[in-house]
PyMOL CGO cylinders between C-alpha atoms (Angstrom):
from pymol import cmd
from pymol.cgo import CYLINDER

trace = [
    CYLINDER, 0.01, 0.21, 0.23, 2.53, 2.12, 0.89, 0.3, 1, 1, 1, 1, 1, 1,
    CYLINDER, 2.53, 2.12, 0.89, 4.57, 1.71, -2.38, 0.3, 1, 1, 1, 1, 1, 1,
    CYLINDER, 4.57, 1.71, -2.38, 0.85, 2.82, -4.17, 0.3, 1, 1, 1, 1, 1, 1,
    CYLINDER, 0.85, 2.82, -4.17, 1.20, 5.72, -1.83, 0.3, 1, 1, 1, 1, 1, 1,
    CYLINDER, 1.20, 5.72, -1.83, 4.76, 7.20, -2.79, 0.3, 1, 1, 1, 1, 1, 1,
    CYLINDER, 4.76, 7.20, -2.79, 3.97, 6.16, -6.38, 0.3, 1, 1, 1, 1, 1, 1,
    CYLINDER, 3.97, 6.16, -6.38, 1.21, 8.89, -6.69, 0.3, 1, 1, 1, 1, 1, 1,
    CYLINDER, 1.21, 8.89, -6.69, 2.94, 11.36, -4.49, 0.3, 1, 1, 1, 1, 1, 1,
    CYLINDER, 2.94, 11.36, -4.49, 5.59, 11.75, -6.32, 0.3, 1, 1, 1, 1, 1, 1,
    CYLINDER, 5.59, 11.75, -6.32, 4.26, 11.62, -9.71, 0.3, 1, 1, 1, 1, 1, 1,
    CYLINDER, 4.26, 11.62, -9.71, 1.95, 14.77, -8.02, 0.3, 1, 1, 1, 1, 1, 1,
    CYLINDER, 1.95, 14.77, -8.02, 5.67, 16.12, -6.98, 0.3, 1, 1, 1, 1, 1, 1,
    CYLINDER, 5.67, 16.12, -6.98, 6.95, 16.07, -10.37, 0.3, 1, 1, 1, 1, 1, 1,
    CYLINDER, 6.95, 16.07, -10.37, 3.44, 17.82, -12.06, 0.3, 1, 1, 1, 1, 1, 1,
    CYLINDER, 3.44, 17.82, -12.06, 3.89, 20.03, -9.53, 0.3, 1, 1, 1, 1, 1, 1,
    CYLINDER, 3.89, 20.03, -9.53, 7.18, 21.09, -11.23, 0.3, 1, 1, 1, 1, 1, 1,
    CYLINDER, 7.18, 21.09, -11.23, 5.69, 21.39, -14.62, 0.3, 1, 1, 1, 1, 1, 1,
    CYLINDER, 5.69, 21.39, -14.62, 3.68, 24.24, -12.52, 0.3, 1, 1, 1, 1, 1, 1,
    CYLINDER, 3.68, 24.24, -12.52, 6.12, 25.90, -11.16, 0.3, 1, 1, 1, 1, 1, 1,
    CYLINDER, 6.12, 25.90, -11.16, 7.88, 25.60, -14.71, 0.3, 1, 1, 1, 1, 1, 1,
    CYLINDER, 7.88, 25.60, -14.71, 5.29, 27.22, -16.25, 0.3, 1, 1, 1, 1, 1, 1,
    CYLINDER, 5.29, 27.22, -16.25, 5.03, 29.82, -13.73, 0.3, 1, 1, 1, 1, 1, 1,
    CYLINDER, 5.03, 29.82, -13.73, 8.60, 30.93, -14.08, 0.3, 1, 1, 1, 1, 1, 1,
    CYLINDER, 8.60, 30.93, -14.08, 7.98, 31.13, -17.99, 0.3, 1, 1, 1, 1, 1, 1,
    CYLINDER, 7.98, 31.13, -17.99, 5.10, 33.67, -16.94, 0.3, 1, 1, 1, 1, 1, 1,
    CYLINDER, 5.10, 33.67, -16.94, 7.13, 35.69, -14.79, 0.3, 1, 1, 1, 1, 1, 1,
    CYLINDER, 7.13, 35.69, -14.79, 9.74, 35.46, -16.52, 0.3, 1, 1, 1, 1, 1, 1,
    CYLINDER, 9.74, 35.46, -16.52, 7.81, 37.11, -19.59, 0.3, 1, 1, 1, 1, 1, 1,
    CYLINDER, 7.81, 37.11, -19.59, 5.96, 40.64, -19.85, 0.3, 1, 1, 1, 1, 1, 1,
    CYLINDER, 5.96, 40.64, -19.85, 3.83, 38.91, -22.43, 0.3, 1, 1, 1, 1, 1, 1,
    CYLINDER, 3.83, 38.91, -22.43, 3.41, 35.66, -23.43, 0.3, 1, 1, 1, 1, 1, 1,
    CYLINDER, 3.41, 35.66, -23.43, 1.94, 35.20, -26.31, 0.3, 1, 1, 1, 1, 1, 1,
    CYLINDER, 1.94, 35.20, -26.31, 0.32, 31.38, -27.64, 0.3, 1, 1, 1, 1, 1, 1,
    CYLINDER, 0.32, 31.38, -27.64, 3.36, 31.14, -30.18, 0.3, 1, 1, 1, 1, 1, 1,
    CYLINDER, 3.36, 31.14, -30.18, 6.26, 30.90, -27.24, 0.3, 1, 1, 1, 1, 1, 1,
    CYLINDER, 6.26, 30.90, -27.24, 3.73, 29.27, -25.30, 0.3, 1, 1, 1, 1, 1, 1,
    CYLINDER, 3.73, 29.27, -25.30, 3.54, 26.05, -28.17, 0.3, 1, 1, 1, 1, 1, 1,
    CYLINDER, 3.54, 26.05, -28.17, 7.05, 26.34, -28.23, 0.3, 1, 1, 1, 1, 1, 1,
    CYLINDER, 7.05, 26.34, -28.23, 7.28, 26.06, -24.52, 0.3, 1, 1, 1, 1, 1, 1,
    CYLINDER, 7.28, 26.06, -24.52, 4.87, 23.00, -23.65, 0.3, 1, 1, 1, 1, 1, 1,
    CYLINDER, 4.87, 23.00, -23.65, 6.36, 21.09, -27.32, 0.3, 1, 1, 1, 1, 1, 1,
    CYLINDER, 6.36, 21.09, -27.32, 9.87, 21.60, -25.40, 0.3, 1, 1, 1, 1, 1, 1,
    CYLINDER, 9.87, 21.60, -25.40, 8.66, 19.98, -22.44, 0.3, 1, 1, 1, 1, 1, 1,
    CYLINDER, 8.66, 19.98, -22.44, 7.80, 16.39, -24.72, 0.3, 1, 1, 1, 1, 1, 1,
    CYLINDER, 7.80, 16.39, -24.72, 3.97, 16.29, -22.41, 0.3, 1, 1, 1, 1, 1, 1,
    CYLINDER, 3.97, 16.29, -22.41, 3.76, 12.76, -23.63, 0.3, 1, 1, 1, 1, 1, 1,
    CYLINDER, 3.76, 12.76, -23.63, 7.33, 11.24, -23.34, 0.3, 1, 1, 1, 1, 1, 1,
    CYLINDER, 7.33, 11.24, -23.34, 8.36, 13.25, -19.59, 0.3, 1, 1, 1, 1, 1, 1,
    CYLINDER, 8.36, 13.25, -19.59, 4.86, 13.59, -18.25, 0.3, 1, 1, 1, 1, 1, 1,
    CYLINDER, 4.86, 13.59, -18.25, 2.14, 10.63, -18.51, 0.3, 1, 1, 1, 1, 1, 1,
    CYLINDER, 2.14, 10.63, -18.51, -0.91, 11.49, -17.96, 0.3, 1, 1, 1, 1, 1, 1,
    CYLINDER, -0.91, 11.49, -17.96, -0.59, 15.10, -18.87, 0.3, 1, 1, 1, 1, 1, 1,
    CYLINDER, -0.59, 15.10, -18.87, -2.98, 15.61, -22.27, 0.3, 1, 1, 1, 1, 1, 1,
    CYLINDER, -2.98, 15.61, -22.27, -2.05, 19.23, -22.39, 0.3, 1, 1, 1, 1, 1, 1,
    CYLINDER, -2.05, 19.23, -22.39, -0.72, 22.58, -21.25, 0.3, 1, 1, 1, 1, 1, 1,
    CYLINDER, -0.72, 22.58, -21.25, -2.83, 25.56, -21.41, 0.3, 1, 1, 1, 1, 1, 1,
    CYLINDER, -2.83, 25.56, -21.41, -3.64, 28.81, -19.90, 0.3, 1, 1, 1, 1, 1, 1,
    CYLINDER, -3.64, 28.81, -19.90, -6.25, 31.41, -20.55, 0.3, 1, 1, 1, 1, 1, 1,
    CYLINDER, -6.25, 31.41, -20.55, -6.68, 35.37, -20.35, 0.3, 1, 1, 1, 1, 1, 1,
    CYLINDER, -6.68, 35.37, -20.35, -8.89, 38.21, -19.94, 0.3, 1, 1, 1, 1, 1, 1,
    CYLINDER, -8.89, 38.21, -19.94, -10.43, 39.42, -22.75, 0.3, 1, 1, 1, 1, 1, 1,
    CYLINDER, -10.43, 39.42, -22.75, -12.49, 42.77, -22.77, 0.3, 1, 1, 1, 1, 1, 1,
    CYLINDER, -12.49, 42.77, -22.77, -14.96, 42.46, -25.24, 0.3, 1, 1, 1, 1, 1, 1,
    CYLINDER, -14.96, 42.46, -25.24, -13.67, 45.17, -27.39, 0.3, 1, 1, 1, 1, 1, 1,
    CYLINDER, -13.67, 45.17, -27.39, -10.64, 43.90, -27.64, 0.3, 1, 1, 1, 1, 1, 1,
    CYLINDER, -10.64, 43.90, -27.64, -12.10, 40.38, -28.91, 0.3, 1, 1, 1, 1, 1, 1,
    CYLINDER, -12.10, 40.38, -28.91, -11.93, 41.31, -32.34, 0.3, 1, 1, 1, 1, 1, 1,
    CYLINDER, -11.93, 41.31, -32.34, -8.59, 42.41, -33.02, 0.3, 1, 1, 1, 1, 1, 1,
    CYLINDER, -8.59, 42.41, -33.02, -7.62, 39.30, -30.61, 0.3, 1, 1, 1, 1, 1, 1,
    CYLINDER, -7.62, 39.30, -30.61, -8.67, 37.05, -32.73, 0.3, 1, 1, 1, 1, 1, 1,
    CYLINDER, -8.67, 37.05, -32.73, -8.00, 39.18, -36.21, 0.3, 1, 1, 1, 1, 1, 1,
    CYLINDER, -8.00, 39.18, -36.21, -3.91, 38.72, -34.66, 0.3, 1, 1, 1, 1, 1, 1,
    CYLINDER, -3.91, 38.72, -34.66, -4.08, 34.63, -33.63, 0.3, 1, 1, 1, 1, 1, 1,
    CYLINDER, -4.08, 34.63, -33.63, -5.76, 33.97, -37.24, 0.3, 1, 1, 1, 1, 1, 1,
    CYLINDER, -5.76, 33.97, -37.24, -2.64, 36.19, -38.40, 0.3, 1, 1, 1, 1, 1, 1,
    CYLINDER, -2.64, 36.19, -38.40, -0.39, 34.38, -36.12, 0.3, 1, 1, 1, 1, 1, 1,
    CYLINDER, -0.39, 34.38, -36.12, -1.59, 30.73, -37.59, 0.3, 1, 1, 1, 1, 1, 1,
    CYLINDER, -1.59, 30.73, -37.59, -4.01, 30.11, -35.23, 0.3, 1, 1, 1, 1, 1, 1,
    CYLINDER, -4.01, 30.11, -35.23, -7.18, 29.12, -37.53, 0.3, 1, 1, 1, 1, 1, 1,
    CYLINDER, -7.18, 29.12, -37.53, -8.92, 27.84, -35.59, 0.3, 1, 1, 1, 1, 1, 1,
    CYLINDER, -8.92, 27.84, -35.59, -8.51, 30.12, -32.65, 0.3, 1, 1, 1, 1, 1, 1,
    CYLINDER, -8.51, 30.12, -32.65, -11.67, 31.47, -30.28, 0.3, 1, 1, 1, 1, 1, 1,
    CYLINDER, -11.67, 31.47, -30.28, -12.75, 32.47, -27.26, 0.3, 1, 1, 1, 1, 1, 1,
    CYLINDER, -12.75, 32.47, -27.26, -15.14, 30.84, -24.72, 0.3, 1, 1, 1, 1, 1, 1,
    CYLINDER, -15.14, 30.84, -24.72, -17.76, 31.44, -23.25, 0.3, 1, 1, 1, 1, 1, 1,
    CYLINDER, -17.76, 31.44, -23.25, -19.10, 33.68, -25.76, 0.3, 1, 1, 1, 1, 1, 1,
    CYLINDER, -19.10, 33.68, -25.76, -20.39, 36.81, -25.07, 0.3, 1, 1, 1, 1, 1, 1,
]
cmd.load_cgo(trace, "trace")
């Protein structure tokens, strides 16, 4: 039983370190773009190094008046399926 508890505890600690690394990435930048985030996440090689994690993302608080410009910016950056949810 202790082996199972230790295994789960170890894995949760690894996931905590992943979240701390993500926070450090944001803390080191004035603004993180979607492209920068994708580069960071791709470098982590989630499927190989963090079994069980299906993805890692973030969200921004967007004012309704800024939405059209942000959608256009993301589409120009190659994120053709970019959408904002929930829709206001």
